[in-house]
C-alpha positions in Angstrom: -23.2 36.1 -22.2 -23.1 32.8 -20.0 -19.6 33.8 -18.7 -20.7 37.2 -17.8 -23.7 35.7 -15.8 -21.5 33.2 -14.1 -19.1 36.1 -13.4 -21.8 38.1 -11.6 -22.9 35.0 -9.6 -19.3 34.4 -8.6 -18.7 38.0 -7.3 -22.1 37.8 -5.4 -21.2 34.6 -3.6 -17.7 35.9 -2.7 -19.3 39.1 -1.1 -22.1 37.0 0.5 -19.6 34.7 2.3 -17.6 37.7 3.5 -20.7 39.3 5.0 -21.6 36.0 6.6 -18.1 35.7 8.4 -18.5 39.4 9.6 -22.0 38.8 11.0 -21.0 35.5 12.7 -18.2 37.5 14.4 -20.3 40.5 15.5 -22.9 38.1 16.9 -20.3 36.3 19.0 -17.8 38.9 19.7 -18.4 38.9 23.4 -17.5 35.3 23.5 -14.1 35.8 21.6 -11.8 35.7 24.7 -10.3 32.5 26.0 -9.6 31.8 29.7 -6.7 29.6 30.8 -6.8 26.8 33.4 -7.9 27.7 36.9 -9.4 24.9 39.1 -9.6 21.7 37.0 -8.1 18.2 37.3 -5.5 18.3 34.5 -5.5 15.2 32.3 -2.3 13.5 30.9 -1.1 14.5 27.5 1.1 12.8 24.9 2.6 15.1 22.3 3.4 13.0 19.1 6.0 14.4 16.7 6.2 12.6 13.3 9.5 13.6 11.6 11.1 13.1 8.3 14.4 14.9 7.4 13.8 17.7 10.0 17.4 18.1 11.3 17.2 21.9 11.2 14.1 22.2 13.3 13.5 19.1 15.3 15.6 20.3 18.2 13.8 23.5 18.6 10.4 21.6 18.3 11.2 19.2 21.0 12.6 21.9 23.3 9.4 24.0 23.0 7.4 20.9 24.1 9.5 20.2 27.0 9.3 23.9 28.1 5.5 23.8 28.3 4.0 25.1 31.5 2.4 21.8 32.5 3.1 19.3 35.1 6.0 17.1 33.8 4.5 13.9 35.3 1.4 14.4 33.0 3.3 15.1 29.8 4.9 12.6 27.6 6.5 13.0 24.2 6.9 10.4 21.4 9.0 11.3 18.4 8.4 9.0 15.4 11.3 9.2 12.9 10.0 8.2 9.5 13.3 6.8 8.1 14.9 10.2 7.9 18.2 10.3 5.8 19.7 13.2 7.7 20.6 13.7 11.3 16.9 13.9 12.6 17.1 10.5 14.4 20.4 11.3 16.1 19.1 14.8 17.2 15.9 13.4 18.6 17.5 10.6 20.5 19.6 13.1 22.5 16.3 13.9 24.4 15.5 10.3 25.1 14.3 9.9 28.7 11.6 8.5 30.9 9.1 10.9 29.2 10.5 11.2 25.8 10.5 8.2 23.5 12.0 8.0 20.1 10.3 5.5 17.5 12.1 4.5 14.3 10.2 3.2 11.2 11.9 0.4 9.2 10.7 2.2 6.0 9.0 5.4 5.3 5.3 5.2 6.0 3.9 8.7 6.0 2.6 11.0 8.7 -0.6 9.4 9.4 1.1 5.9 10.0 3.5 7.6 12.5 0.6 9.3 14.4 -1.3 6.0 14.6 1.9 4.1 15.7 2.4 6.4 18.6 -1.3 6.6 19.6 -1.1 2.7 20.2 1.6 3.0 22.8 0.3 6.1 24.4 -1.3 5.8 28.0 -2.5 9.5 28.1 -6.0 10.8 27.9 -5.2 13.3 25.4 -3.1 13.2 22.1 -1.4 16.4 20.8 0.0 16.1 17.4 2.8 18.5 16.4 4.7 18.8 13.1 8.4 18.7 13.4 9.0 22.0 11.8 6.8 23.8 14.4 7.1 25.3 17.9 4.5 26.1 20.6 4.2 28.7 23.3 4.6 27.7 26.9 1.0 28.3 27.8 -0.6 26.5 25.0 -2.0 23.5 26.9 -3.4 25.5 29.8 -5.3 27.5 27.2 -6.6 24.5 25.3 -7.3 22.0 28.1 -10.5 23.7 29.6 -12.4 23.0 26.4 -12.4 19.3 27.3 -14.5 19.8 30.2 -17.3 19.3 27.7 -17.5 15.5 27.1 -18.8 16.0 23.7 -15.7 17.8 22.6 -13.3 15.4 20.8 -10.8 17.9 19.6 -9.3 21.4 20.1 -7.5 23.2 17.5 -4.9 26.0 18.3 -4.1 29.4 16.5 -1.6 28.9 13.8 1.1 31.5 12.8 4.0 31.6 10.6 7.4 31.0 12.6 9.6 33.2 10.5 8.5 35.8 8.0 11.4 37.5 6.2 10.5 37.2 2.5 7.5 38.7 0.8 6.1 35.2 0.2 6.4 34.3 4.0 4.8 37.8 4.8 1.8 37.0 2.4 1.4 33.6 4.1 1.6 35.2 7.5 -1.5 37.5 6.5 -3.3 34.2 5.4 -2.5 32.4 8.6 -3.8 35.3 10.7 -7.0 35.4 8.5 -7.4 31.7 9.3 -7.3 32.4 13.0 -10.4 34.6 12.6 -12.2 32.1 10.2 -11.6 29.1 12.5 -13.0 30.9 15.4 -16.1 31.8 13.3 -16.4 28.2 12.3 -16.3 27.2 15.9 -19.3 29.3 16.7 -21.1 27.5 13.8 -19.9 24.1 15.0 -18.3 23.7 11.6 -14.6 23.5 12.0 -13.5 21.2 9.1 -9.6 21.1 9.6 -7.7 20.3 12.7 -4.1 21.6 11.9 -1.1 19.3 12.5 0.4 22.0 14.6 -0.7 21.0 18.1 -4.4 20.1 17.6 -5.3 18.0 20.7 -7.5 15.0 20.6 -9.3 12.7 23.2 -7.4 9.5 22.8 -10.6 7.4 23.2 -12.3 9.2 20.5 -9.4 8.6 18.1 -9.5 4.9 18.8 -13.3 4.9 18.5 -13.1 6.3 15.0 -10.1 4.2 13.9 -7.3 6.7 14.0 -5.9 8.7 11.2 -6.5 7.7 7.6 -3.1 6.6 6.3 -4.0 6.9 2.7 -5.3 10.5 2.9 -3.2 13.5 1.5 -4.8 15.8 4.1 -5.3 13.7 7.3 -6.0 16.8 9.5 -9.1 17.4 7.4 -10.1 13.8 7.0 -10.0 13.3 10.8 -11.9 16.4 11.4 -14.9 15.3 9.2 -14.7 12.0 10.8 -15.0 13.4 14.2 -18.1 15.4 13.1 -19.4 12.2 11.4 -19.2 10.4 14.7 -21.3 13.1 16.4 -18.5 15.0 18.4 -17.6 18.6 18.4 -14.4 20.5 17.6 -13.4 23.6 19.6 -10.8 26.2 18.8 -8.5 28.4 21.1 -7.5 31.4 19.1 -5.1 32.5 21.9 -3.2 29.3 22.0 -0.3 30.1 19.7 1.5 27.5 17.7 4.1 28.4 15.0 5.1 26.7 11.8 7.6 26.9 9.0 5.8 28.0 5.8 7.2 27.5 2.3 9.9 29.9 1.3 9.9 29.3 -2.4 7.0 29.4 -4.8 7.9 25.7 -5.9 7.4 24.6 -2.3 4.2 26.6 -1.9 2.8 25.0 -5.2 3.6 21.5 -4.0 1.9 22.2 -0.6 -1.2 23.7 -1.9 -1.6 21.1 -4.7 -1.5 18.5 -1.9 -3.9 20.4 0.3 -6.5 21.0 -2.4 -6.3 17.5 -4.0 -6.8 16.2 -0.4 -9.7 18.5 0.1 -11.3 17.1 -3.2 -10.6 13.6 -1.9 -12.3 14.2 1.4 -15.4 15.9 -0.2 -15.8 12.8 -2.3 -15.4 10.6 0.9 -17.8 12.5 3.0 -20.3 13.6 0.2 -23.2 12.2 2.4 -22.5 15.2 4.8 -23.4 17.7 2.0 -26.8 19.5 2.5 -27.5 17.0 5.3 -29.2 18.6 8.3 -27.8 16.0 10.6 -24.5 17.8 10.4 -25.9 21.2 11.3 -24.1 24.3 9.7 -21.1 22.1 8.6 -23.4 20.1 6.3 -26.0 22.6 5.4 -23.9 25.6 5.0 -20.1 25.5 5.1 -19.2 22.3 3.1 -21.6 23.1 0.2 -20.8 26.9 0.3 -17.1 26.1 0.3 -17.5 23.8 -2.7 -19.5 26.5 -4.6 -16.9 29.1 -3.6 -14.0 27.1 -5.0 -15.7 26.6 -8.4 -16.8 30.3 -8.4 -13.3 31.6 -7.9 -12.1 29.3 -10.6 -14.7 30.7 -12.9 -13.6 34.1 -11.9 -10.0 33.3 -12.7 -11.0 32.1 -16.2 -13.2 35.0 -17.0 -10.6 37.5 -15.7 -7.9 35.8 -17.7 -10.2 35.6 -20.8 -11.1 39.4 -20.5 -7.5 40.5 -20.2 -6.4 38.4 -23.0 -9.1 39.6 -25.2 -8.3 43.3 -24.3 -4.5 42.7 -24.9 -5.3 41.2 -28.3 -7.6 44.0 -29.2 -5.0 46.6 -28.2 -2.3 44.9 -30.2 -4.6 44.7 -33.3 -5.4 48.4 -33.0 -1.7 49.3 -32.7 -1.1 47.4 -35.9 -3.9 49.4 -37.6 -2.5 52.7 -36.7 1.0 51.5 -37.4 1.9 51.8 -33.7 1.1 55.4 -33.6 0.8 55.8 -29.6 -0.3 59.5 -30.0 -3.3 58.4 -32.1 -4.2 55.8 -29.5 -4.0 58.2 -26.5 -6.0 60.8 -28.3 -8.8 58.4 -28.7 -9.1 57.3 -25.1 -12.5 58.1 -23.7 -12.4 58.6 -20.1 -16.3 58.3 -19.9 -16.0 54.8 -21.1 -13.3 53.9 -18.7 -15.4 55.2 -15.8 -18.4 53.3 -16.9 -16.4 50.2 -17.1 -15.1 50.7 -13.6 -18.8 51.3 -12.4 -19.9 47.8 -13.7 -21.5 45.2 -11.3 -18.6 42.8 -11.1 -16.1 45.7 -10.5 -18.3 47.2 -7.7 -18.7 43.7 -6.2 -14.9 43.3 -6.4 -14.5 46.6 -4.4 -17.0 45.5 -1.8 -15.2 42.2 -1.6 -11.9 44.0 -1.1 -13.4 46.3 1.5 -14.9 43.4 3.4 -11.7 41.3 3.1 -9.8 44.3 4.5 -12.2 44.6 7.4 -12.0 40.8 8.2 -8.3 40.9 8.1 -8.1 43.8 10.3 -10.3 41.9 12.8 -8.1 38.9 12.5 -5.0 40.8 13.5 -7.0 42.3 16.4 -8.1 38.9 17.8 -4.8 37.3 17.4 -3.0 40.3 18.9 -0.6 40.5 16.1 0.9 43.8 14.7 0.0 44.3 11.0 2.6 47.0 10.6 5.4 44.6 10.6 4.4 43.3 7.1 2.3 46.0 5.4 3.5 45.0 1.9 2.6 41.4 2.7 -0.9 42.5 3.6 -1.4 44.5 0.4 0.0 41.5 -1.8 -2.2 39.1 0.1 -5.4 41.1 -0.6 -4.7 42.2 -4.2 -2.5 39.3 -5.6 -2.7 36.1 -3.5 -6.2 35.2 -4.1 -5.6 34.9 -7.7 -2.6 32.6 -7.1 -4.8 30.4 -4.8 -7.4 30.2 -7.6 -4.9 29.0 -10.0 -3.6 26.2 -7.5 -7.4 25.2 -7.1 -7.8 25.0 -10.9 -4.5 22.9 -11.3 -5.5 20.6 -8.5 -8.8 19.8 -10.1 -6.9 19.3 -13.5 -4.5 16.9 -11.6 -7.4 15.0 -10.2 -9.2 14.7 -13.6 -5.9 13.4 -15.1 -5.3 11.1 -12.2 -1.7 12.5 -11.8 0.2 10.5 -9.1 -0.6 11.9 -5.7 2.6 13.1 -4.0 2.9 13.9 -0.2 
């Protein structure tokens, strides 16, 4: 009985959040288009690229930055090699010039340390952070820079897409990343962006210095710095037309490792910034998004448990019934009651699930629309994302919580 009630509540929350995103989008759809730089004094920018064993991609990453449509005298690049054991250092150093500097750590220190190390020597007004397995479009800076006309803006996040999408797993993640473009834009309208992705988010250097740089002991430094920026009273904006591309996990084992780190990092940051929860000082971020996100996580975990429990119970009952009729399938089929099946399909959780699927499909359609991406290129990926992937993410969240409870060693 208790599980049934919780199941109902979980589905209601899922549908409620979907409706909120749709309403936020519809209310602000006239503001959805970005503009590029027209007449504006361009600031200097340093692009920091932390790298560890990225010999396969580092060259493309650096070339994409050097190809940016931006005055070369205002653009610097700092590559921080974090003790790579492959040819990353050698490849990066081929680009060394007046505007491109390569720093080498004496021992492996992690991404946040690399970012802080480069920030200290940068003389630019703005800092762009770019993962070494990523590339950016040529006009990305001219699309993001205008947001900094507002002095209260400390950071601007880009739109993030999957670099290559060949396998079903990559196509599923492509759909997820497209959806996140939509959600991040909606979060901007609510002033509630809680993550500034490592694939070319741009920061005011003076704000980074003011808040103390990146947290070097955090599993998800891009979420931690976003919350710290809000905590300091600054705003975060998003340019959904400024495209950056990243390599996503190609194997399930890689995806598992990535998501466990992301979700454990989220738990870590919720604990660190618990003073924001339900705090009106932080607006929609504190009163709505953070607590609702927390409730949603526990809700989807409960959904996973109840669904798994119900399916297991049904399978056990079916096997027991087969034993009772000596595996006489004709007897089983003759006793199937279509009316009972229809009644089960018409239950509230099932109807809410169908509503959730409808709203999710609509949001995904809108996401592809605003990101100007063609959904026909990965139809099967979209179907698998909508019907299958949410349950995978539920499982990853459940495992991340178990890992935290058991205090299993955190791995980058």
